C-alpha positions as CSV (number, residue, x, y, z in Angstrom):
1,M,-32.0,3.6,-24.1
2,L,-30.3,6.8,-22.7
3,R,-32.6,6.7,-19.7
4,I,-31.6,3.1,-19.0
5,F,-28.0,4.0,-19.0
6,V,-28.5,7.0,-16.7
7,A,-30.4,4.7,-14.3
8,L,-27.5,2.3,-14.4
9,A,-25.0,5.1,-13.8
10,V,-26.9,6.5,-10.8
11,L,-27.3,3.0,-9.3
12,T,-23.7,2.1,-9.5
13,G,-22.2,5.5,-8.9
14,I,-20.9,5.8,-12.5
15,A,-22.2,9.1,-13.8
16,R,-21.2,11.5,-16.5
17,A,-20.5,15.1,-15.4
18,D,-23.3,16.4,-17.5
19,D,-25.8,13.9,-16.0
20,D,-25.5,15.4,-12.5
21,A,-23.2,18.4,-12.0
22,T,-23.3,18.0,-8.2
23,R,-22.5,14.3,-8.0
24,P,-18.9,13.5,-7.1
25,S,-17.0,11.7,-9.9
26,F,-14.6,9.9,-7.5
27,R,-14.7,7.9,-4.3
28,A,-12.4,6.5,-1.5
29,V,-12.9,3.0,-0.1
30,V,-10.9,1.6,2.9
31,D,-10.6,-2.1,2.0
32,R,-8.7,-3.4,5.0
33,V,-6.9,-2.2,8.2
34,D,-4.0,-4.0,9.9
35,L,-2.5,-3.1,13.3
36,E,1.0,-4.5,14.2
37,P,3.5,-3.9,17.1
38,S,6.4,-1.9,15.7
39,S,10.0,-1.7,16.6
40,L,10.2,2.0,16.0
41,T,6.9,3.1,17.6
42,G,4.1,1.7,19.7
43,M,2.1,0.4,16.7
44,R,2.2,0.3,13.0
45,L,-1.3,0.9,11.4
46,R,-1.8,0.0,7.8
47,V,-4.8,1.3,5.9
48,Y,-5.5,-0.2,2.4
49,L,-7.2,2.5,0.4
50,S,-8.7,2.6,-3.1
51,F,-9.0,6.1,-4.5
52,L,-10.7,5.9,-7.8
53,S,-12.8,7.8,-10.3
54,L,-16.3,6.3,-10.6
55,Q,-15.2,4.9,-14.0
56,G,-12.6,2.8,-12.1
57,Q,-9.5,4.9,-13.0
58,K,-6.9,5.2,-10.2
59,L,-6.5,8.8,-9.0
60,D,-3.3,10.5,-7.8
61,L,-3.1,10.8,-4.0
62,D,-1.4,13.9,-2.4
63,P,-0.3,12.9,1.1
64,K,-0.8,16.5,2.3
65,N,-4.5,16.1,1.6
66,V,-5.0,12.8,3.5
67,K,-6.6,12.9,7.0
68,L,-7.0,9.9,9.3
69,F,-9.9,9.7,11.7
70,L,-10.2,7.3,14.7
71,G,-13.8,7.8,15.6
72,P,-14.7,11.4,15.2
73,T,-11.2,12.6,16.1
74,E,-8.5,13.3,13.5
75,K,-5.3,11.4,14.3
76,K,-2.1,13.1,13.2
77,A,0.9,10.7,13.0
78,P,3.9,10.2,10.7
79,F,2.9,8.0,7.7
80,A,4.2,6.7,4.4
81,V,2.3,6.0,1.2
82,G,3.1,2.8,-0.7
83,E,1.3,0.4,-3.1
84,Y,-0.3,-2.9,-2.4
85,G,1.8,-5.0,-4.8
86,S,5.0,-4.0,-3.0
87,T,3.9,-4.6,0.6
88,S,4.5,-7.7,2.6
89,G,0.7,-8.0,3.2
90,S,-0.2,-8.6,-0.5
91,E,-1.7,-12.0,-0.1
92,T,-4.8,-12.1,-2.4
93,A,-7.5,-14.5,-3.4
94,I,-9.5,-13.7,-6.6
95,V,-12.3,-15.6,-8.2
96,F,-13.1,-14.7,-11.8
97,V,-16.7,-15.4,-12.7
98,V,-17.0,-15.4,-16.5
99,Q,-20.2,-15.8,-18.5
100,A,-19.6,-18.5,-21.2
101,G,-23.0,-19.1,-22.9
102,A,-23.6,-19.1,-26.6
103,D,-23.7,-15.3,-27.0
104,Y,-20.3,-15.0,-25.4
105,T,-18.5,-17.5,-27.7
106,E,-16.8,-14.9,-29.8
107,A,-15.8,-12.7,-26.8
108,L,-14.2,-15.5,-24.7
109,P,-10.8,-15.7,-26.6
110,L,-10.3,-11.9,-26.2
111,I,-11.3,-12.0,-22.6
112,A,-8.9,-14.9,-21.8
113,D,-6.0,-13.1,-23.6
114,A,-6.5,-9.8,-21.9
115,L,-7.1,-11.3,-18.5
116,D,-3.9,-13.4,-18.8
117,H,-1.5,-10.8,-20.1
118,E,-2.9,-7.6,-18.4
119,V,-3.9,-9.0,-15.0
120,L,-2.5,-12.4,-14.1
121,A,1.0,-11.5,-15.4
122,A,1.2,-8.6,-13.0
123,L,-0.1,-10.3,-9.8
124,S,2.1,-11.4,-7.0
125,D,3.1,-15.1,-6.8
126,K,1.3,-15.1,-3.5
127,T,-2.0,-14.6,-5.3
128,Q,-4.6,-17.5,-5.4
129,V,-6.9,-17.6,-8.4
130,A,-9.9,-19.5,-9.6
131,V,-11.8,-19.1,-12.8
132,L,-15.5,-20.1,-12.8
133,T,-17.3,-20.1,-16.1
134,Y,-21.1,-20.2,-16.1
135,G,-23.9,-20.7,-18.6
136,E,-27.2,-22.3,-17.8
137,S,-25.4,-24.2,-15.0
138,P,-23.1,-22.6,-12.4
139,G,-19.4,-23.0,-12.9
140,T,-17.0,-25.1,-10.8
141,G,-13.4,-24.7,-9.9
142,K,-11.0,-24.3,-7.0
143,L,-8.4,-21.8,-5.8
144,G,-4.8,-22.4,-6.7
145,P,-1.6,-20.5,-7.3
146,V,-1.6,-17.9,-10.1
147,K,1.8,-18.9,-11.5
148,P,0.7,-22.1,-13.4
149,L,-2.1,-20.1,-15.1
150,R,0.2,-17.4,-16.6
151,G,0.5,-17.6,-20.3
152,K,-1.8,-20.7,-20.4
153,L,-5.2,-19.3,-19.5
154,A,-8.0,-20.6,-21.7
155,I,-11.7,-20.0,-21.1
156,G,-14.1,-22.4,-22.9
157,G,-17.8,-21.8,-23.6
158,D,-20.6,-24.2,-23.0
159,A,-22.8,-22.9,-25.9
160,S,-25.9,-22.9,-23.7
161,P,-28.6,-20.6,-25.1
162,G,-30.7,-20.1,-22.0
163,D,-30.4,-17.5,-19.2
164,P,-27.2,-17.9,-17.2
165,A,-26.8,-18.9,-13.6
166,L,-25.0,-15.8,-12.5
167,L,-26.0,-15.7,-8.8
168,D,-25.5,-19.4,-8.2
169,T,-21.9,-19.0,-9.5
170,V,-21.3,-15.9,-7.3
171,D,-22.5,-18.0,-4.3
172,K,-19.9,-20.6,-5.2
173,A,-17.2,-17.9,-5.5
174,L,-18.1,-16.6,-2.0
175,R,-17.8,-20.2,-0.6
176,L,-14.4,-20.6,-2.2
177,L,-13.1,-17.3,-0.8
178,K,-14.5,-18.1,2.7
179,N,-12.3,-21.2,2.7
180,A,-9.2,-19.6,1.3
181,K,-6.0,-20.8,3.0
182,T,-3.2,-18.6,4.2
183,E,0.3,-19.3,5.4
184,P,0.5,-18.9,8.4
185,E,-3.1,-19.7,9.1
186,G,-5.2,-16.7,10.1
187,K,-3.0,-14.2,8.2
188,P,-5.2,-11.4,6.7
189,I,-5.9,-11.9,3.0
190,R,-7.6,-9.7,0.4
191,K,-10.6,-11.3,-1.3
192,L,-12.1,-10.3,-4.6
193,I,-14.7,-11.5,-7.1
194,V,-14.5,-10.3,-10.7
195,V,-17.7,-10.9,-12.6
196,I,-17.6,-10.6,-16.4
197,G,-21.0,-10.8,-18.0
198,D,-24.1,-9.0,-19.2
199,G,-26.0,-9.1,-15.9
200,R,-28.7,-11.6,-16.8
201,D,-29.6,-14.3,-14.2
202,K,-32.1,-17.1,-14.6
203,S,-33.6,-16.5,-11.2
204,G,-34.8,-13.0,-12.0
205,D,-34.7,-12.3,-8.2
206,K,-33.8,-8.7,-7.6
207,D,-33.8,-9.0,-3.8
208,R,-31.4,-11.9,-4.1
209,I,-28.9,-9.7,-6.1
210,T,-29.0,-7.2,-3.3
211,R,-28.5,-9.9,-0.6
212,A,-25.6,-11.4,-2.5
213,G,-23.8,-8.0,-2.6
214,Q,-24.5,-7.3,1.0
215,R,-23.2,-10.8,2.0
216,A,-20.0,-10.1,0.1
217,G,-19.6,-6.8,1.8
218,K,-20.0,-8.3,5.3
219,E,-17.5,-11.0,4.5
220,G,-14.9,-8.4,3.3
221,V,-15.2,-9.4,-0.4
222,R,-15.2,-6.8,-3.1
223,I,-17.2,-7.6,-6.2
224,H,-15.8,-5.9,-9.3
225,T,-18.0,-6.3,-12.3
226,I,-17.3,-5.8,-16.0
227,A,-20.4,-5.4,-18.1
228,Y,-20.6,-6.4,-21.7
229,S,-23.7,-7.3,-23.8
230,P,-23.2,-8.7,-27.3
231,S,-26.8,-7.6,-28.1
232,D,-26.3,-4.1,-26.4
233,N,-29.0,-4.9,-23.9
234,R,-28.1,-2.7,-21.0
235,R,-31.1,-3.2,-18.6
236,P,-29.7,-6.4,-17.1
237,M,-26.5,-4.6,-16.3
238,L,-28.3,-3.1,-13.3
239,A,-27.8,-6.4,-11.6
240,L,-24.0,-6.0,-11.9
241,G,-24.2,-2.5,-10.6
242,E,-26.1,-3.6,-7.6
243,L,-23.6,-6.3,-6.8
244,S,-20.7,-3.8,-7.0
245,K,-22.5,-1.1,-5.1
246,R,-23.5,-3.3,-2.1
247,S,-20.0,-4.8,-1.8
248,L,-18.1,-1.5,-2.3
249,G,-16.7,-2.8,-5.6
250,T,-16.5,-1.2,-9.0
251,L,-18.4,-1.5,-12.3
252,R,-16.8,-1.1,-15.7
253,W,-18.5,-1.2,-19.1
254,V,-17.0,-2.7,-22.2
255,R,-18.9,-1.2,-25.2
256,K,-17.1,-2.9,-28.0
257,D,-15.9,-6.5,-28.3
258,T,-12.4,-5.6,-29.5
259,A,-8.9,-6.5,-28.1
260,D,-8.2,-2.9,-27.3
261,S,-11.4,-2.4,-25.3
262,W,-10.8,-5.5,-23.2
263,K,-7.1,-4.6,-22.7
264,A,-8.0,-1.1,-21.5
265,T,-10.6,-2.5,-19.1
266,F,-8.3,-5.1,-17.6
267,D,-5.4,-2.6,-17.4
268,Q,-7.6,-0.5,-15.0
269,L,-8.6,-3.6,-13.0
270,R,-4.9,-4.6,-12.7
271,D,-4.0,-1.1,-11.4
272,E,-7.0,-1.2,-8.9
273,I,-5.6,-4.4,-7.5
274,D,-1.9,-4.1,-7.7
275,K,-1.5,-0.3,-7.1
276,Q,-4.0,0.2,-4.3
277,Y,-2.7,2.7,-1.9
278,V,-1.3,1.5,1.5
279,L,-1.0,4.2,4.1
280,T,1.3,3.1,6.9
281,Y,0.9,5.2,10.1
282,F,3.5,5.0,13.0
283,L,1.5,5.5,16.2
284,D,2.9,6.5,19.6
285,P,2.9,3.9,22.4
286,G,0.0,5.6,24.2
287,D,-2.3,5.7,21.2
288,E,-5.3,3.4,21.5
289,A,-6.4,2.4,18.0
290,A,-7.7,-1.2,18.4
291,G,-11.5,-1.5,18.4
292,R,-12.1,2.0,17.2
293,K,-13.9,3.0,13.9
294,L,-11.5,4.3,11.3
295,H,-12.1,6.3,8.1
296,V,-10.0,8.5,5.8
297,T,-10.9,11.8,4.2
298,M,-9.4,13.6,1.2
299,T,-9.3,17.4,1.2
300,G,-8.2,19.9,-1.4
301,R,-9.5,19.7,-5.0
302,L,-11.0,16.2,-4.5
303,E,-13.0,16.1,-1.2
304,V,-14.4,12.8,-0.2
305,A,-14.8,10.6,2.9
306,S,-14.3,6.9,2.9
307,N,-16.3,4.2,4.5
308,E,-15.6,3.1,8.1
309,L,-13.9,0.0,9.3
310,K,-13.2,-1.2,12.8
311,V,-9.5,-1.4,13.7
312,P,-8.7,-5.0,14.7
313,D,-6.6,-6.0,17.7
314,A,-2.8,-5.8,17.2
315,S,-1.4,-9.0,15.7
316,C,1.5,-10.2,13.6
317,A,0.4,-12.0,10.4
318,G,-2.9,-12.9,12.3
319,A,-1.1,-14.2,15.4
320,A,-0.9,-12.6,18.8
321,C,2.3,-10.6,19.5
322,D,1.9,-9.5,23.1
323,V,5.6,-9.0,23.8
324,G,8.0,-7.6,21.2
325,Y,7.3,-6.3,17.7
326,C,6.4,-7.6,14.3
327,A,8.9,-7.8,11.4
328,D,8.4,-9.7,8.1
329,D,5.4,-11.5,9.6
330,H,7.3,-12.8,12.6
331,C,7.0,-11.7,16.2
332,L,10.4,-10.8,17.6
333,T,11.1,-10.1,21.3
334,Y,13.4,-7.5,22.7
335,R,16.6,-8.6,24.3
336,A,16.0,-9.4,28.0
337,E,18.0,-7.6,30.7
338,G,20.6,-9.5,32.7
339,G,22.4,-12.6,31.7
340,G,26.0,-12.9,30.7
341,H,28.2,-9.8,30.7
342,W,30.8,-10.6,28.1
343,W,28.9,-8.8,25.4
344,K,28.9,-5.6,27.6
345,W,32.7,-5.7,27.5
346,L,32.6,-6.2,23.8
347,L,30.3,-3.1,23.4
348,T,32.6,-1.1,25.7
349,I,35.6,-1.9,23.6
350,G,33.7,-1.3,20.4
351,G,32.4,2.0,21.7
352,G,36.0,3.1,22.5
353,V,37.1,2.3,19.0
354,V,34.2,4.2,17.5
355,G,34.9,7.2,19.7
356,L,38.5,7.2,18.6
357,L,37.5,7.1,14.9
358,V,35.1,9.9,15.4
359,L,37.8,12.0,17.2
360,L,40.3,11.4,14.3
361,G,37.6,12.1,11.8
362,F,36.7,15.4,13.6
363,I,40.4,16.5,13.5
364,G,40.6,15.6,9.8
365,Y,37.5,17.6,9.1
366,L,38.9,20.7,10.9
367,M,42.0,20.5,8.8
368,Q,40.0,20.3,5.6
369,R,37.7,23.1,6.6
370,K,40.6,25.5,6.9
371,Q,41.3,24.9,3.2
372,R,37.8,25.6,1.9
373,P,35.2,28.4,2.1
374,Q,32.9,28.3,5.1
375,T,29.1,27.9,4.7
376,P,27.3,30.5,6.9
377,A,25.0,29.0,9.5
378,V,21.3,29.8,9.6
379,P,20.5,32.1,12.5
380,G,18.9,30.3,15.4
381,Q,20.0,26.8,14.4
382,P,22.5,24.9,16.5
383,V,25.6,23.9,14.5
384,V,27.6,20.9,15.4
385,A,30.9,20.1,13.7
386,P,30.4,17.2,11.3
387,P,32.6,14.2,11.2
388,A,34.7,13.1,8.2
389,K,33.3,10.5,6.0
390,A,32.5,8.0,8.7
391,K,31.8,4.4,7.8
392,A,29.0,2.2,9.0
393,Q,29.7,0.3,12.2
394,A,28.7,-3.3,12.2
395,P,25.9,-3.9,14.8
396,V,26.7,-6.2,17.6
397,V,23.3,-6.3,19.3
398,Q,19.9,-7.5,18.3
399,P,18.8,-6.1,14.9
400,G,16.7,-3.0,15.2
401,L,18.0,-2.0,18.6
402,L,20.9,0.2,19.9
403,P,23.1,-1.1,22.8
404,N,21.0,1.0,25.2
405,G,17.8,-0.8,24.1
406,R,16.4,2.1,22.0
407,P,15.2,1.5,18.5
408,I,17.7,2.4,15.8
409,P,16.7,5.8,14.2
410,A,15.6,5.6,10.6
411,F,14.7,7.5,7.5
412,L,11.3,6.7,6.0
413,I,11.1,7.6,2.3
414,M,7.9,9.5,1.6
415,S,8.2,10.1,-2.2
416,G,9.8,8.7,-5.3
417,P,10.1,5.1,-6.5
418,R,11.2,3.8,-3.1
419,T,8.3,5.3,-1.2
420,G,7.5,3.4,2.0
421,E,11.1,2.0,2.4
422,R,12.6,2.4,5.8
423,L,16.4,2.8,6.1
424,L,18.2,2.3,9.4
425,L,20.7,5.0,10.2
426,H,24.3,4.8,11.5
427,N,27.1,7.2,12.1
428,G,28.4,8.5,8.7
429,F,25.2,7.6,6.8
430,L,25.6,9.5,3.5
431,V,22.9,10.8,1.1
432,G,23.7,11.8,-2.5
433,K,23.8,10.8,-6.1
434,Q,27.3,9.4,-6.0
435,P,27.5,5.6,-6.3
436,G,28.3,4.2,-2.9
437,C,26.0,6.6,-0.9
438,H,23.8,4.8,1.6
439,L,20.8,6.5,0.2
440,L,21.3,7.0,-3.5
441,I,19.1,9.8,-5.1
442,E,19.6,10.0,-8.8
443,D,17.9,13.3,-9.8
444,G,19.0,16.6,-11.1
445,Y,18.7,18.4,-7.7
446,T,20.9,16.3,-5.5
447,S,24.6,16.8,-5.1
448,S,27.2,13.9,-5.2
449,Q,27.6,13.9,-1.4
450,H,24.6,16.0,-0.4
451,A,24.1,15.4,3.3
452,Q,25.4,13.2,6.1
453,V,24.3,11.8,9.4
454,Y,26.2,12.0,12.6
455,M,24.9,9.6,15.3
456,D,26.3,9.2,18.8
457,G,26.3,6.1,20.9
458,E,22.9,7.0,22.5
459,G,21.2,7.3,19.1
460,N,21.0,11.1,18.9
461,V,21.2,12.2,15.3
462,T,22.5,15.4,13.7
463,L,22.0,16.0,10.0
464,F,24.8,17.9,8.1
465,D,24.5,19.6,4.7
466,R,27.8,18.9,2.9
467,Q,27.8,22.2,1.1
468,S,25.2,21.0,-1.5
469,T,24.1,23.1,-4.4
470,N,20.4,23.1,-3.7
471,G,20.5,22.8,0.1
472,T,19.1,20.4,2.7
473,F,15.7,21.3,4.3
474,V,14.3,20.2,7.6
475,N,10.6,21.1,8.3
476,G,10.8,23.6,5.4
477,N,13.9,25.4,6.6
478,R,17.3,25.2,4.9
479,I,20.0,24.0,7.4
480,T,23.7,23.5,7.6
481,A,23.6,21.3,10.7
482,L,20.7,20.4,12.9
483,P,19.9,17.8,15.6
484,L,16.8,15.9,14.4
485,Q,13.7,15.3,16.4
486,H,11.2,12.4,15.9
487,G,8.9,13.1,13.0
488,A,11.0,15.7,11.3
489,S,10.3,16.2,7.6
490,I,13.4,16.3,5.4
491,R,13.8,17.3,1.8
492,I,16.9,16.4,-0.2
493,G,16.7,17.2,-3.9
494,S,13.2,16.0,-5.0
495,T,12.9,13.3,-2.3
496,E,10.9,13.7,0.9
497,L,12.1,11.8,4.0
498,R,10.7,11.4,7.6
499,F,13.0,11.0,10.6
500,L,11.8,8.3,13.0
501,A,13.5,8.0,16.4
502,Q,10.9,6.1,18.4
């Protein structure tokens, strides 16, 4: 029996450390790649990455150890790390294929309860779901919204004693996913099949198992399998391992038919789906990514290379966006030159008012500075006098652009609960833990009013430290005042930021 399990482990990539000390116990899989025109840079490249132990547990990802390759060449570009469930591209279609013969009768209520409360309850409302049960005959069903199923999922058995029609039902699941609808039509969608069974199939055709897994892989469908045998017959589980291996999915093994065992297994599955890593790279206008093979490598303690995927042509929710940029799945165009001139007068007047406010604020700052100790400047760093607490100016041009047509500079949050969020800057933008700050950081290392941004009318940004206790750091150096360059790394308290100016 031990030999059978070891064979299963080797086939599916799930191995104990003492089975093979040289075999990696983790893997990285690039599930999808999207390329979109960006308002800040030439292109925004999103890489959907699963980084898991071979037992299916999500692993922590250190951004410092991630390397992106386009072809054989490493591509270094500013990027943010987020999670799948919180991105705008989290449309998903999942078909659950559940064995429901006579030997699964007792397990089905536990499966339904764990699937409902641990997985369906956590999925985005944009998720489409189908549940196909199978016994001697393949199951039937159709994709529909996940919301009506939550709290109401019931999986009935058919009490059939014969060998189940596993592969016939997997074929039906692949057909359902191939016809999955998106809004708008053509928008990328993540496609998954989750098989829950003991691996037996009435066809007994091993080559067909391999072909089914390969077909799923070519169609971009990951097959995740959950193996459970009421009779503890592990040999048929090899079929589930082959389906997962060929489609770059995962295999998990439920050893006991208890509520805790099923709950723990579906907890892992939920995290694999909802908390998949999303790496968002901001490429320069001259970077050519479309059509190139992409893969990711991890360095450091856990070294592994992912599979390769071809970068698609740039699009916005699947539609061409030849002019302009993509925002919230809509292609927006930049403001055209020429036209009426009334708005230029409005900008001129507004600019004069802003300049006057800045001048008054500067005078007020000098008067306050005479009454408090001075903070010594760091040798070699330019120091610019900060303004008083400036307030945000209401934009009067197209969102995302300055009056001169340049993109509005932004902070990209690289760590913490708001990782991946992009905040547009303005003159007086304040960072600190005091309520009312434009970027509120509530930790034990950030001062009430920790740092502030000064931005002139051309979009040039200087960052000031407001005499914080623990300091403000740019590219690893503590600063008092420093003009920021595109891509600069900023640390305030325990939060890492990236400055984007293009």
